[in-house]
C-alpha positions, 0 to 999 in steps of 0.5 A: 482528525479526518475520518476515513473510509474503509479503503483509508480515504478520507471521507470529505465533502464534494464541496470542500477543499483544503489539507487533510491528513494522508493515511499512513501507507501514502505518507511513509518515505522508508527507502524499503517501502516498495517491494524490490524491482525485478523480481523473479517469483515461480508460478505457483509462488508468491512472495509477501514484502512487509514495510520496515518502516509502517509495517504496510504488507504487499503480496506479490505473485507471478503474472500465471498465478492465481490465488 
């Protein structure tokens, strides 16, 4: 098992090469992993999408919104 940093990226020395396990969020192949496209989000509101396969969550806001 490869150690991961706080961002979920593998901790590898620069001089080493080889394969490593991808973090779960990068290896999900569920067809609904990404949020729906062409989604209208009114100003001042957001949309929270949760992947049914891996449980990864993503929050989307309209371009004019600030958090």
